[in-house]
LUMLO-625440 format. One line per 10 residues: number of its first residue (from 1); for each residue y negated, z, x of N, C-alpha, C. Coordinates in steps of 0.1 Angstrom, whole numbers. Example, Ala and Ser with C-alpha at 12.3 -4.5 7.8 and 13.67 -1.06 7.14 Angstrom:
% residues 2
1	57/78/132/45/78/123/33/78/132  22/71/128/11/71/137/0/79/129
***
This chain:
% residues 361
1	-988/505/564/-1001/501/569/-998/487/574  -1009/480/569/-1013/468/572/-1023/469/587  -1018/461/600/-1025/463/613/-1028/449/616  -1041/448/624/-1040/434/632/-1046/440/644  -1039/433/653/-1040/439/668/-1044/425/675  -1054/428/684/-1061/414/692/-1056/417/712  -1054/410/716/-1052/410/731/-1055/398/737  -1059/400/747/-1071/391/754/-1062/383/767  -1070/375/772/-1065/368/780/-1063/373/794  -1074/383/798/-1071/393/810/-1057/401/811
11	-1054/404/798/-1043/413/797/-1030/410/799  -1026/396/795/-1016/391/794/-1016/379/804  -1023/378/812/-1023/367/822/-1025/374/836  -1017/370/847/-1020/376/864/-1034/371/865  -1039/372/879/-1049/366/884/-1050/350/886  -1038/343/885/-1037/332/887/-1034/324/874  -1035/335/863/-1037/327/850/-1024/327/845  -1013/329/850/-997/330/846/-997/340/832  -987/336/824/-986/345/816/-975/354/819  -977/366/816/-968/376/823/-958/381/810
21	-947/377/814/-937/382/802/-934/393/802  -937/403/811/-935/417/811/-948/421/802  -957/419/801/-969/426/791/-964/420/778  -962/406/775/-958/403/760/-947/407/755  -935/412/765/-924/418/761/-926/434/755  -937/440/765/-942/451/760/-947/450/746  -957/445/747/-964/441/731/-952/436/721  -943/428/723/-936/424/712/-927/437/708  -923/444/718/-913/458/714/-923/467/707  -934/468/710/-943/474/699/-945/471/686
31	-949/458/684/-950/452/671/-931/452/663  -924/452/673/-912/454/665/-909/467/660  -911/476/666/-912/489/663/-919/493/652  -931/488/648/-941/490/639/-935/485/623  -926/473/627/-924/464/619/-911/474/614  -899/478/623/-891/488/620/-894/498/608  -906/501/615/-910/515/606/-920/513/593  -920/501/590/-925/498/575/-936/493/576  -946/491/587/-959/486/587/-958/468/590  -967/464/583/-972/446/585/-981/445/597
41	-978/437/602/-984/433/618/-990/419/621  -1001/418/623/-1006/404/628/-1011/405/641  -1008/395/652/-1012/396/664/-1021/384/666  -1034/388/671/-1042/376/674/-1041/376/690  -1038/368/696/-1036/365/710/-1045/354/715  -1049/358/726/-1058/346/737/-1048/342/745  -1053/335/757/-1046/328/768/-1040/315/769  -1042/308/756/-1041/292/755/-1047/284/768  -1061/289/770/-1066/279/781/-1062/284/795  -1062/300/795/-1056/300/805/-1042/296/812
51	-1035/298/804/-1021/292/806/-1019/279/806  -1032/270/802/-1032/257/806/-1033/253/820  -1045/263/824/-1050/260/837/-1035/264/846  -1029/271/844/-1018/277/852/-1008/262/850  -1006/260/839/-993/252/839/-999/233/845  -1011/231/846/-1014/221/851/-1019/222/866  -1018/232/872/-1024/236/883/-1035/233/888  -1043/238/880/-1058/233/879/-1066/240/894  -1060/254/893/-1065/259/902/-1077/273/896  -1085/267/889/-1095/277/882/-1102/271/869
61	-1108/279/862/-1109/276/847/-1120/265/848  -1117/251/842/-1131/244/840/-1142/247/830  -1150/240/830/-1163/243/824/-1165/233/815  -1161/222/815/-1169/212/807/-1156/214/793  -1162/210/782/-1156/212/769/-1143/203/765  -1144/188/770/-1131/182/767/-1117/185/773  -1122/190/788/-1110/197/795/-1105/210/792  -1112/219/784/-1110/230/780/-1103/228/768  -1105/217/758/-1097/215/746/-1086/211/751  -1084/199/760/-1071/195/762/-1060/203/768
71	-1065/214/780/-1057/224/784/-1052/233/775  -1063/238/766/-1059/248/755/-1046/244/749  -1043/229/744/-1034/223/739/-1020/226/749  -1022/223/758/-1011/223/770/-1007/240/771  -1017/248/771/-1013/261/772/-1007/268/760  -1013/264/747/-1009/269/734/-991/272/732  -988/257/734/-973/257/734/-966/265/741  -972/265/754/-964/278/766/-964/290/761  -977/295/752/-982/308/751/-969/312/739  -969/305/730/-960/305/717/-944/304/722
81	-942/301/732/-927/298/738/-925/313/742  -936/319/747/-932/331/752/-929/342/743  -939/342/732/-938/350/719/-925/349/712  -919/337/709/-908/335/704/-895/342/708  -897/337/723/-884/343/728/-886/358/732  -896/365/730/-896/379/732/-894/386/717  -901/381/709/-896/384/695/-881/382/690  -875/371/694/-864/370/694/-852/381/695  -857/387/707/-849/397/712/-845/409/700  -857/410/689/-858/421/683/-852/413/665
91	-847/401/668/-846/394/656/-857/393/645  -872/389/655/-881/385/646/-883/372/650  -893/366/639/-896/352/642/-914/353/644  -918/344/651/-931/344/653/-938/332/646  -947/331/641/-955/322/633/-968/317/636  -971/305/643/-984/303/652/-992/298/638  -1003/306/639/-1017/304/628/-1028/304/635  -1032/289/638/-1045/284/645/-1056/284/633  -1068/291/638/-1079/291/630/-1094/288/636  -1102/285/627/-1115/280/635/-1125/289/624
101	-1139/290/627/-1146/301/619/-1149/294/606  -1147/281/603/-1149/273/590/-1138/281/582  -1128/284/586/-1118/291/578/-1123/304/570  -1135/308/578/-1138/323/571/-1153/322/561  -1155/308/563/-1170/305/557/-1167/301/546  -1158/290/546/-1156/281/531/-1145/290/524  -1149/293/513/-1142/303/501/-1130/298/499  -1124/287/495/-1113/277/496/-1102/279/508  -1107/278/520/-1102/277/532/-1097/293/535  -1108/301/531/-1105/318/534/-1093/325/527
111	-1094/318/513/-1082/326/503/-1069/320/508  -1067/305/513/-1061/298/518/-1050/306/529  -1060/307/538/-1054/315/552/-1051/328/548  -1057/339/538/-1050/350/533/-1037/346/527  -1036/336/518/-1024/335/513/-1012/333/522  -1017/325/536/-1004/322/543/-1004/332/552  -1009/340/554/-1010/355/563/-1000/362/556  -1002/363/544/-997/375/532/-982/369/532  -980/358/530/-965/352/527/-959/354/541  -965/350/551/-956/350/562/-951/364/564
121	-959/377/563/-957/387/566/-946/392/553  -943/387/541/-938/388/532/-920/381/536  -924/370/542/-911/364/549/-904/371/561  -911/382/566/-907/388/576/-911/382/589  -922/373/590/-924/369/602/-936/377/608  -940/375/622/-949/382/627/-962/370/633  -970/370/624/-979/359/626/-989/360/640  -990/353/646/-995/349/662/-1008/343/657  -1018/348/659/-1033/340/656/-1039/337/667  -1044/321/669/-1054/323/677/-1062/311/675
131	-1072/311/680/-1084/301/674/-1080/285/680  -1082/276/673/-1077/266/672/-1086/258/684  -1086/259/697/-1097/253/704/-1094/239/709  -1084/235/707/-1079/219/712/-1087/211/703  -1092/215/690/-1099/206/681/-1113/212/677  -1117/223/680/-1129/229/678/-1140/226/691  -1153/225/686/-1160/221/696/-1170/233/697  -1181/236/690/-1188/247/689/-1180/260/690  -1165/258/683/-1160/272/682/-1155/277/696  -1153/269/707/-1147/272/720/-1155/284/724
141	-1169/282/722/-1178/291/727/-1179/304/721  -1173/304/707/-1171/314/697/-1157/322/701  -1149/314/713/-1139/317/714/-1131/330/721  -1139/342/720/-1130/356/728/-1121/359/717  -1120/355/703/-1111/360/695/-1111/376/690  -1121/383/695/-1125/395/692/-1130/394/674  -1139/388/673/-1144/384/660/-1132/377/652  -1130/367/654/-1116/361/647/-1109/373/642  -1104/384/652/-1094/392/649/-1101/402/637  -1114/404/638/-1121/415/629/-1121/405/616
151	-1123/388/613/-1121/385/603/-1110/383/595  -1100/378/605/-1087/385/600/-1082/396/592  -1085/407/600/-1084/420/593/-1090/421/581  -1102/416/581/-1112/413/565/-1100/406/558  -1097/396/561/-1090/388/556/-1079/394/546  -1070/399/554/-1060/404/548/-1060/419/543  -1071/423/544/-1073/435/539/-1066/448/547  -1067/448/561/-1061/455/570/-1066/468/569  -1057/479/573/-1057/493/575/-1067/496/585  -1061/492/597/-1064/492/610/-1064/478/618
161	-1076/477/628/-1079/468/638/-1077/473/650  -1068/471/661/-1067/476/674/-1072/461/685  -1081/463/690/-1086/457/703/-1081/461/716  -1072/455/720/-1067/458/734/-1073/450/746  -1080/458/753/-1086/451/767/-1079/458/780  -1090/456/788/-1086/461/803/-1092/472/807  -1101/477/796/-1109/491/796/-1101/502/785  -1102/515/790/-1096/526/783/-1104/530/767  -1116/522/770/-1124/522/756/-1138/520/759  -1148/523/753/-1159/526/753/-1167/536/762
171	-1173/536/770/-1179/548/780/-1193/551/777  -1196/559/781/-1212/566/781/-1221/555/789  -1215/550/801/-1219/541/808/-1209/530/814  -1213/524/824/-1200/513/831/-1196/523/842  -1180/524/839/-1175/532/849/-1174/526/863  -1170/514/861/-1172/508/875/-1181/510/887  -1194/515/881/-1205/517/886/-1213/535/886  -1207/537/874/-1211/550/874/-1202/564/874  -1198/569/882/-1188/579/883/-1188/590/873  -1201/591/865/-1200/600/857/-1199/599/843
181	-1196/586/844/-1193/579/830/-1180/585/823  -1182/591/808/-1172/595/803/-1167/585/790  -1154/588/784/-1150/579/774/-1155/587/760  -1158/579/752/-1164/579/739/-1152/580/729  -1148/592/721/-1139/593/716/-1139/585/700  -1149/587/696/-1153/584/681/-1166/580/679  -1167/566/672/-1182/564/667/-1180/566/654  -1194/570/648/-1192/567/631/-1199/555/627  -1197/551/614/-1202/539/608/-1216/536/614  -1224/542/614/-1237/539/615/-1246/544/626
191	-1234/548/635/-1238/553/647/-1248/543/658  -1258/545/664/-1264/536/669/-1255/530/685  -1244/537/687/-1235/530/698/-1233/518/695  -1234/513/680/-1227/499/678/-1237/492/680  -1246/493/684/-1258/482/687/-1262/484/705  -1253/491/713/-1260/491/725/-1257/477/731  -1260/476/742/-1257/464/753/-1247/469/760  -1236/457/762/-1226/463/774/-1225/450/778  -1212/452/790/-1211/435/800/-1208/429/789  -1213/416/792/-1209/401/786/-1195/398/788
201	-1189/401/798/-1174/397/802/-1171/403/814  -1158/408/814/-1151/417/825/-1142/407/832  -1138/396/831/-1129/388/839/-1134/374/837  -1130/368/850/-1131/351/851/-1120/344/842  -1111/351/838/-1099/343/828/-1101/346/812  -1107/353/809/-1111/357/797/-1127/351/792  -1129/351/780/-1143/350/774/-1146/361/766  -1143/368/766/-1149/382/758/-1152/392/771  -1155/404/764/-1159/415/774/-1164/425/763  -1166/437/771/-1169/451/758/-1182/449/749
211	-1194/438/755/-1201/434/743/-1197/427/732  -1187/420/732/-1181/413/722/-1171/424/715  -1165/432/720/-1156/444/715/-1166/449/704  -1179/456/713/-1186/461/703/-1191/454/690  -1194/443/692/-1197/433/679/-1185/432/670  -1173/432/674/-1162/430/665/-1160/444/661  -1161/455/665/-1159/469/660/-1171/470/648  -1183/464/650/-1192/468/641/-1193/459/628  -1186/449/632/-1182/441/621/-1170/445/612  -1161/451/619/-1147/460/609/-1154/470/605
221	-1162/477/608/-1168/490/604/-1172/485/593  -1184/475/590/-1189/472/581/-1182/464/572  -1172/460/574/-1160/455/565/-1151/466/561  -1153/477/566/-1145/489/557/-1131/489/565  -1131/485/578/-1116/484/585/-1121/499/596  -1113/504/599/-1112/515/609/-1107/506/623  -1114/507/634/-1113/496/646/-1112/506/658  -1101/504/665/-1098/510/677/-1100/502/692  -1108/506/701/-1107/500/715/-1100/508/723  -1087/502/728/-1081/509/738/-1077/501/749
231	-1067/503/759/-1066/498/772/-1049/492/767  -1047/477/770/-1036/472/766/-1023/479/777  -1030/482/787/-1018/489/797/-1012/502/794  -1019/509/785/-1015/521/779/-1002/520/775  -990/528/779/-978/526/773/-979/532/757  -971/525/752/-972/524/738/-984/524/728  -996/516/733/-1009/519/727/-1010/516/713  -1003/503/711/-1003/502/698/-995/510/688  -987/515/688/-978/522/680/-985/536/681  -990/542/689/-997/555/692/-1012/550/681
241	-1018/540/684/-1029/539/675/-1027/539/662  -1014/534/656/-1009/533/643/-1008/545/638  -1001/555/645/-998/568/642/-1010/580/642  -1019/574/646/-1030/583/647/-1038/591/659  -1028/588/672/-1032/594/683/-1044/589/688  -1051/598/696/-1062/594/701/-1058/586/716  -1064/571/715/-1058/563/727/-1071/554/733  -1081/557/728/-1095/550/731/-1104/552/726  -1115/543/720/-1125/547/713/-1123/543/698  -1125/552/688/-1122/549/675/-1137/546/666
251	-1136/537/659/-1151/533/651/-1144/536/637  -1152/540/629/-1148/547/619/-1155/534/609  -1148/534/598/-1155/525/585/-1164/529/578  -1169/519/572/-1182/523/565/-1179/518/550  -1189/523/541/-1186/518/526/-1193/506/524  -1196/495/532/-1201/487/529/-1194/475/525  -1183/474/531/-1170/462/528/-1179/448/521  -1185/445/533/-1192/433/529/-1182/419/527  -1189/407/521/-1179/397/523/-1178/391/537  -1166/381/537/-1163/374/552/-1175/367/555
261	-1183/361/546/-1191/352/546/-1205/358/552  -1210/368/550/-1220/378/554/-1219/383/568  -1205/386/572/-1201/390/584/-1202/380/593  -1197/369/590/-1198/358/598/-1211/352/602  -1220/353/593/-1231/350/597/-1239/363/603  -1236/377/601/-1241/384/609/-1236/388/621  -1224/385/624/-1218/387/637/-1212/378/645  -1205/369/638/-1197/358/642/-1198/346/648  -1211/339/645/-1213/327/649/-1227/329/659  -1227/316/663/-1241/313/674/-1254/315/665
271	-1259/319/671/-1274/323/669/-1284/310/677  -1293/299/665/-1299/290/673/-1313/290/674  -1315/302/665/-1333/300/670/-1337/315/663  -1350/314/658/-1354/326/650/-1368/323/643  -1366/334/632/-1383/331/626/-1388/347/625  -1400/349/623/-1406/362/624/-1415/360/613  -1411/375/605/-1418/375/592/-1425/387/593  -1438/385/582/-1446/397/582/-1443/406/574  -1451/419/572/-1447/431/568/-1439/430/553  -1450/424/548/-1445/420/533/-1430/416/528
281	-1427/405/538/-1414/398/539/-1403/410/545  -1407/417/555/-1395/427/558/-1392/435/551  -1405/441/541/-1399/451/532/-1390/446/521  -1397/433/514/-1390/425/508/-1372/424/510  -1370/420/522/-1357/417/525/-1347/430/524  -1355/443/531/-1349/454/537/-1348/464/521  -1359/464/516/-1358/474/505/-1350/464/490  -1356/452/487/-1351/448/476/-1341/436/474  -1336/437/488/-1326/423/491/-1330/410/484  -1342/407/485/-1346/394/483/-1342/382/494
291	-1344/370/486/-1343/358/498/-1354/358/505  -1357/350/520/-1368/349/525/-1374/337/521  -1386/339/518/-1398/324/513/-1402/321/525  -1407/309/525/-1416/302/535/-1429/309/535  -1434/315/527/-1445/324/526/-1448/335/536  -1432/342/537/-1431/352/545/-1431/350/560  -1428/338/563/-1429/334/579/-1439/331/587  -1442/338/599/-1455/336/606/-1451/328/620  -1440/327/622/-1437/321/635/-1422/315/635  -1420/302/638/-1407/297/641/-1401/297/658
301	-1394/299/661/-1388/302/677/-1376/291/678  -1377/285/686/-1364/273/693/-1364/264/684  -1352/255/681/-1349/243/675/-1335/243/670  -1337/242/654/-1322/243/647/-1327/238/634  -1310/234/628/-1312/224/620/-1309/231/606  -1308/225/595/-1302/231/581/-1289/234/581  -1284/246/578/-1273/255/579/-1268/263/593  -1280/259/602/-1276/268/616/-1280/283/610  -1277/293/617/-1279/306/619/-1292/310/628  -1300/318/622/-1311/322/632/-1312/337/630
311	-1319/344/639/-1326/357/637/-1338/360/627  -1338/370/620/-1351/374/613/-1354/382/623  -1367/383/626/-1374/395/633/-1389/398/625  -1391/408/630/-1403/417/622/-1413/412/635  -1425/420/627/-1436/416/640/-1435/423/652  -1430/432/653/-1427/439/665/-1416/436/674  -1410/423/668/-1399/418/677/-1387/425/672  -1383/431/666/-1371/435/664/-1360/426/652  -1350/425/656/-1342/419/649/-1336/425/635  -1341/423/623/-1336/429/612/-1326/423/604
321	-1322/411/607/-1314/400/599/-1310/391/607  -1300/382/601/-1295/372/603/-1297/361/590  -1296/348/593/-1293/341/581/-1294/327/583  -1287/322/573/-1287/304/574/-1298/299/568  -1305/290/575/-1316/283/571/-1314/271/562  -1322/271/552/-1322/257/544/-1334/246/548  -1336/248/557/-1348/239/564/-1346/238/583  -1350/227/588/-1348/226/600/-1360/233/606  -1362/233/619/-1370/240/628/-1384/236/623  -1387/222/626/-1399/214/625/-1405/214/610
331	-1397/213/600/-1398/217/585/-1406/229/583  -1398/242/591/-1401/254/589/-1415/256/592  -1418/250/604/-1431/254/612/-1442/246/602  -1440/236/593/-1450/231/587/-1453/234/574  -1441/243/569/-1445/252/556/-1443/265/556  -1444/272/572/-1446/284/572/-1456/293/564  -1456/301/558/-1470/306/553/-1473/303/541  -1468/291/535/-1470/286/523/-1465/292/510  -1469/292/500/-1465/298/487/-1457/288/485  -1447/292/472/-1438/285/469/-1445/273/460
341	-1454/273/453/-1461/262/446/-1466/252/454  -1468/258/467/-1476/249/475/-1466/239/483  -1454/240/483/-1442/234/489/-1439/219/487  -1436/207/493/-1432/199/493/-1421/196/483  -1419/189/474/-1407/186/465/-1394/186/470  -1396/181/486/-1381/179/491/-1376/189/500  -1386/200/500/-1384/211/506/-1377/224/500  -1368/234/500/-1361/242/496/-1372/255/492  -1369/262/482/-1380/274/479/-1376/286/487  -1363/286/493/-1364/296/501/-1359/290/514
351	-1364/297/527/-1364/297/540/-1345/300/543  -1345/314/537/-1330/318/536/-1327/322/525  -1318/318/519/-1311/322/506/-1304/336/507  -1307/348/498/-1301/358/500/-1286/360/503  -1280/351/496/-1266/349/498/-1259/345/512  -1271/340/517/-1266/333/531/-1275/343/542  -1280/356/539/-1289/366/549/-1279/379/548  -1279/384/563/-1271/395/566/-1281/404/569  -1285/412/565/-1294/426/567/-1287/435/581  -1295/435/591/-1287/445/603/-1293/456/603
361	-1302/463/597/-1308/473/598/-1308/484/585
***
């Protein structure tokens, strides 16, 4: 079995942001056990920024981008040093792989990343993946690593994605405020639970939260990968998940098996604005899988540039899709409602091409 596991900052650091060697040792023990059992494993690990905060004695996590990028560089080396030492106890070699969203959007980069990860596993290494925060600007806002873990799982055709967090799984409500909350064992591929709202962030040290885990689980399901959300504190959680034990919430795979580019557009990138479409355009998108034409746009919301991802909403305000626009917001406002024959020659015939459109309903 090929497995991708993701562990977050709040799970591998203490309240001061110091990397917990005990937690990493426990994780590496499980990685080694899986390798010994014949499984291939990739670990996506957060923690570089938090480790940098601790190493530089800053006391708290900064909020400005230049400082975040700088301290992630200081922390990443310390993070890998800990993994190297721990895996070396089992005769295993950690291999650092730093990725950005562009690596999943550009086809050449996507294939190159796949080739590298697969070759590392063939060589007996354990790839340790993190986002390349030190050189990424917009990507740091993306950087809870849950979505990157899902895209990595898609990239290497993983059989299982395990998202480890500080919660035992998905509950019927927030167990911290509702004593009647119960753990949900299984979520089907098209279960409405995959669209529910959840806490944005559960820790000041990390950048993710249950909402991020749900989005990642939905991505994995739509990519045809079984996903599990479970507590990193549960003993032997990763090995048990691989062996099929009930360790948290399991999200069953669908038969969609979407390409990485559409997964990225639909779930993994920032939304910069929205366009509202009429009923005719809604039917064309949902029933015939067409491109969105300017004629079907009734309203443009926000400011965005060519190549940005926007929500596509129907007249009732429901988000029905996301897509990468071929015109900026000002141009879109000028041409909305116009037929293709009435468009200026400098404007693309599609507002969003169907290859860059991810239908969400």
